[in-house]
Structure formats: structure tokens, C-alpha cells
KETI-348346 format. One record per residue (C-alpha): residue number from 1; residue in three letters; chain; x, y, z. Coordinates in steps of 0.25 Angstrom, whole numbers. Layout:
% residues N
n:res:chain:c1:c2:c3
NUM:ALA:A:X:Y:Z
...
//
This chain:
% residues 271
n:res:chain:c1:c2:c3
1:MET:A:-88:-16:116
2:THR:A:-79:-16:103
3:ASP:A:-65:-21:105
4:ARG:A:-53:-12:102
5:TYR:A:-40:-15:96
6:ALA:A:-29:-5:89
7:VAL:A:-17:-5:81
8:VAL:A:-5:2:88
9:GLY:A:7:8:82
10:ASN:A:15:21:78
11:PRO:A:12:24:67
12:ILE:A:-2:18:66
13:ALA:A:-10:26:56
14:HIS:A:-8:17:43
15:SER:A:-12:6:52
16:LYS:A:-23:-2:46
17:SER:A:-26:-12:56
18:PRO:A:-38:-4:61
19:LEU:A:-45:-7:47
20:ILE:A:-40:-21:48
21:HIS:A:-45:-25:61
22:ALA:A:-59:-18:59
23:LEU:A:-59:-26:46
24:PHE:A:-57:-39:54
25:ALA:A:-67:-35:64
26:ALA:A:-77:-33:53
27:GLN:A:-73:-46:47
28:THR:A:-74:-53:59
29:GLY:A:-86:-46:66
30:GLN:A:-77:-41:78
31:ASP:A:-80:-29:88
32:MET:A:-68:-21:88
33:VAL:A:-62:-10:84
34:TYR:A:-46:-7:81
35:GLU:A:-39:7:79
36:ALA:A:-25:12:77
37:ILE:A:-18:18:88
38:LEU:A:-4:27:86
39:ALA:A:4:24:98
40:PRO:A:15:32:103
41:LEU:A:30:27:100
42:ASP:A:31:27:116
43:GLY:A:17:25:119
44:PHE:A:12:11:115
45:ALA:A:11:5:129
46:GLU:A:2:16:133
47:THR:A:-7:15:120
48:VAL:A:-8:0:123
49:GLU:A:-13:3:137
50:ARG:A:-22:13:133
51:PHE:A:-29:6:122
52:VAL:A:-30:-8:133
53:ALA:A:-36:1:142
54:ASP:A:-46:6:133
55:GLY:A:-50:-8:131
56:GLY:A:-42:-11:118
57:ARG:A:-41:-26:116
58:GLY:A:-30:-27:106
59:MET:A:-19:-20:98
60:ASN:A:-10:-22:85
61:ILE:A:3:-16:87
62:THR:A:11:-11:76
63:VAL:A:24:-3:75
64:PRO:A:32:2:83
65:PHE:A:25:-5:96
66:LYS:A:25:-21:92
67:GLU:A:38:-24:101
68:GLU:A:32:-14:112
69:ALA:A:18:-21:112
70:PHE:A:25:-35:114
71:ARG:A:33:-29:126
72:LEU:A:18:-23:131
73:ALA:A:11:-36:131
74:THR:A:8:-46:143
75:ARG:A:7:-59:135
76:ARG:A:12:-62:121
77:SER:A:10:-72:109
78:LYS:A:20:-81:103
79:ARG:A:21:-73:92
80:ALA:A:23:-60:98
81:GLU:A:34:-67:108
82:ALA:A:41:-71:96
83:ALA:A:41:-57:89
84:GLY:A:43:-49:101
85:ALA:A:33:-39:95
86:ALA:A:17:-38:96
87:ASN:A:8:-33:85
88:THR:A:-6:-38:94
89:LEU:A:-10:-35:107
90:ALA:A:-22:-40:114
91:PHE:A:-27:-36:127
92:ALA:A:-34:-42:138
93:GLY:A:-35:-39:152
94:ASP:A:-20:-35:156
95:GLU:A:-16:-44:146
96:ILE:A:-7:-38:133
97:PHE:A:-6:-51:124
98:ALA:A:3:-48:112
99:ASP:A:5:-54:98
100:ASN:A:11:-54:85
101:SER:A:4:-57:72
102:ASP:A:14:-49:64
103:GLY:A:22:-60:60
104:ALA:A:10:-69:58
105:GLY:A:2:-58:49
106:LEU:A:15:-57:40
107:VAL:A:17:-72:38
108:ARG:A:1:-74:34
109:ASP:A:2:-62:25
110:LEU:A:16:-68:17
111:THR:A:11:-81:17
112:CYS:A:-4:-82:15
113:ASN:A:-7:-67:9
114:LEU:A:5:-65:0
115:GLY:A:8:-80:-2
116:PHE:A:22:-79:2
117:PRO:A:27:-90:9
118:ILE:A:39:-89:18
119:GLN:A:44:-103:20
120:ALA:A:58:-104:15
121:ARG:A:60:-89:10
122:ARG:A:71:-79:13
123:VAL:A:63:-69:22
124:LEU:A:68:-54:27
125:LEU:A:62:-47:38
126:LEU:A:66:-33:39
127:GLY:A:65:-26:51
128:ALA:A:67:-31:67
129:GLY:A:55:-25:74
130:GLY:A:42:-29:79
131:ALA:A:37:-32:66
132:ALA:A:49:-40:62
133:ARG:A:50:-47:75
134:GLY:A:34:-52:73
135:ALA:A:37:-58:60
136:ILE:A:49:-65:63
137:THR:A:43:-78:68
138:PRO:A:31:-81:59
139:LEU:A:40:-79:48
140:LEU:A:51:-89:53
141:GLU:A:38:-98:56
142:GLU:A:36:-99:40
143:ASN:A:50:-104:38
144:PRO:A:57:-95:29
145:ARG:A:72:-98:24
146:ALA:A:78:-87:31
147:LEU:A:72:-75:39
148:VAL:A:82:-63:39
149:ILE:A:79:-50:48
150:SER:A:84:-38:44
151:ASN:A:83:-24:50
152:ARG:A:90:-10:48
153:THR:A:96:-11:62
154:ALA:A:103:-25:59
155:ASP:A:106:-29:74
156:LYS:A:91:-28:78
157:ALA:A:88:-39:66
158:GLN:A:99:-47:70
159:ARG:A:93:-47:86
160:LEU:A:80:-52:81
161:ALA:A:85:-62:70
162:ALA:A:94:-68:82
163:GLU:A:81:-69:91
164:PHE:A:73:-77:81
165:SER:A:84:-85:76
166:ARG:A:84:-93:89
167:THR:A:73:-101:83
168:ALA:A:76:-99:68
169:GLU:A:89:-99:60
170:ILE:A:84:-93:49
171:ILE:A:86:-77:54
172:ALA:A:95:-68:51
173:GLY:A:95:-54:53
174:GLY:A:103:-40:52
175:GLY:A:102:-27:44
176:PHE:A:98:-22:30
177:ALA:A:111:-22:25
178:ASP:A:113:-37:28
179:LEU:A:103:-41:20
180:ALA:A:112:-38:7
181:GLY:A:113:-50:-2
182:GLN:A:100:-58:3
183:ARG:A:88:-60:-3
184:PHE:A:74:-64:3
185:ASP:A:61:-70:-2
186:LEU:A:54:-61:9
187:VAL:A:57:-47:14
188:ILE:A:49:-42:26
189:ASN:A:49:-27:30
190:ALA:A:45:-27:45
191:THR:A:51:-14:48
192:SER:A:43:-1:49
193:ALA:A:50:5:39
194:GLY:A:39:4:30
195:LEU:A:31:12:38
196:THR:A:39:25:34
197:ASP:A:42:21:20
198:THR:A:57:19:25
199:PRO:A:66:11:15
200:LEU:A:73:-1:21
201:ASP:A:89:-1:18
202:LEU:A:88:-14:12
203:PRO:A:98:-20:2
204:GLN:A:94:-24:-11
205:GLY:A:91:-38:-16
206:LEU:A:83:-43:-5
207:PHE:A:72:-49:-13
208:ALA:A:73:-63:-18
209:PRO:A:66:-66:-30
210:GLY:A:49:-68:-27
211:SER:A:51:-60:-14
212:LEU:A:42:-53:-6
213:ALA:A:44:-39:2
214:TYR:A:33:-39:13
215:ASP:A:34:-25:21
216:MET:A:25:-26:34
217:VAL:A:19:-12:32
218:TYR:A:9:-11:24
219:GLY:A:0:-2:16
220:ARG:A:12:5:8
221:GLN:A:21:0:-2
222:THR:A:34:3:7
223:ALA:A:48:6:5
224:PHE:A:52:-7:8
225:LEU:A:42:-13:-2
226:ARG:A:46:-3:-12
227:GLN:A:60:-7:-11
228:ALA:A:58:-22:-10
229:ALA:A:50:-21:-24
230:LEU:A:63:-13:-29
231:ASP:A:73:-25:-23
232:GLY:A:65:-35:-32
233:ALA:A:55:-40:-21
234:ALA:A:44:-48:-30
235:HIS:A:32:-45:-20
236:LEU:A:29:-34:-10
237:ALA:A:19:-34:1
238:ASP:A:15:-25:13
239:GLY:A:11:-29:26
240:LEU:A:-4:-28:25
241:GLY:A:-7:-42:25
242:MET:A:2:-44:37
243:LEU:A:-6:-33:43
244:LEU:A:-19:-40:41
245:GLU:A:-13:-54:44
246:GLN:A:-8:-48:58
247:ALA:A:-20:-41:60
248:ALA:A:-29:-54:59
249:GLU:A:-20:-60:68
250:SER:A:-22:-49:78
251:PHE:A:-37:-50:76
252:LEU:A:-37:-65:79
253:LEU:A:-30:-62:92
254:TRP:A:-40:-53:97
255:ARG:A:-54:-58:91
256:GLY:A:-51:-72:89
257:VAL:A:-54:-72:74
258:ARG:A:-44:-70:63
259:PRO:A:-51:-61:52
260:GLU:A:-48:-63:36
261:THR:A:-37:-53:32
262:ALA:A:-39:-56:17
263:PRO:A:-52:-47:14
264:LEU:A:-44:-35:20
265:PHE:A:-33:-35:10
266:ARG:A:-41:-28:-1
267:GLU:A:-47:-18:8
268:LEU:A:-34:-14:15
269:ARG:A:-26:-12:1
270:LEU:A:-36:-1:-3
271:PRO:A:-30:13:-2
//
């Protein structure tokens, strides 16, 4: 029988994951189908249960269910444990295995696809939810000069920074207003504001010469990227590369083979 996989989120209609995994399956000769499922905000666990009962083998998880997916799991990878959030689930019998490939996908996109090394650079991570959590450990493993976590709700960013500061002394956290007077080489938007095109209340002057503004949302010129361009960011990137790289990591977990991502970039950029 053809194996079933899916991406689950709310909203989900914009997702390119079904196309990506169809192309991965064709590239690697895998017999599988992959669909997008809209889960009710209060019905994620029930959605997973139905999918597994119908023979589903694995899921990708997107906004706003990554932390709930982590809690639902019966076993977790080290990188999911570090993130406290999961973007990938694999089902076998009664086991739900959780992984987090977001951070690995982000770092691979930054360093390999965009040629932007993180080592010795000042990095600002906007957001304190599941997407941000998944990025912290992989970013720290690249040895930045500093990593600052900032969120609209300052105490949430401070708690997250304190949690990870146990293993790294280069993290600080706070609200957007606390960023005034600071400059960064890399600014990553891990908030969901890009999905609603909502501007972030950021102070001006955040971008150092040669800096990169990166939005995890893909497929659109977000309000954050427009702000960054006006504020002096030298380079702009959306999250398409991250999407492809994290998807390849999930595919490897499920199917035992890692597909090539490079051939997909041009096809997915077409209108």
C-alpha cells in the first residue's frame, strides 16, 4: 500500500509541503502520498489520532501546533528535547516519535544555500514560540558572537533566554524596545507576523553593514522584510530554503534517504 504522510497546521492552505514531498518522492522513487490537513485550534490531538488510525506514517507540524506535538510524543529526539517543540512526527505501532528539523534546516539554508556564516556574528532572533525554540541550539552550535532573543512579550523572551543560557553565556532576552541602540549581522524573524503581514514594532538601526534579514515565512515579501530593507539590511531572504532543508531532514527520517534540495528552488519560485 502507498504510505501516507501529511502536514498539519492552522492556517495550512498556503503550504508548499505537499508539492515538495511529491517532488522528493519522485526524485527518490518512494511510494508515498502527502497531503495538507487543517486542524481545529482545539483539535490537534484528535486530528493526529484520526490520521494514525487511517494508516498515516508521519506528519510535519506547523503553526501553531509544534509545542503541542512535542507534548503528544511518546519518544523524542535530542534536538526536539532541546527545542521543546516538534515539527516532525513518525508513527510506529503505539509510538509517536517527535523530531525537530527546523533549526537544522535554517542553519543549512543560511550557511550552505545563502553562504552566510554565523560564526562570530551578532544574531537577533525575533519570537519566543516553537519556531524560535527550534532554532536556538543549532544557531548556538555555529558559535555566534552573541545571540539575542526578543519578543513582543519581553518576559517570555527572557525566560527562554535564561533556559538556554545554562549552556551558553552569549544569550540575552527582552522586549523589542530593549533592542534600541543595538546592531546585528543577522536578524531572523521567527514570529508568525509574516503570515498576517503584520509589522513588528522594532526600533530603527538594527542592521549592521552587510547584514542579512531572514523571515521564516516563505513565498511573500513580508512586512518584516520590507521594514528591514528600509532600515538598511544589505540582504533579504524568506524561509523557502529553510522549508526545503527541514523537509529533506523529515524525509530522511521517514524514508531513510535524503533528497537533493537544489533542483526544487527554481520550480518553487515560479508563480
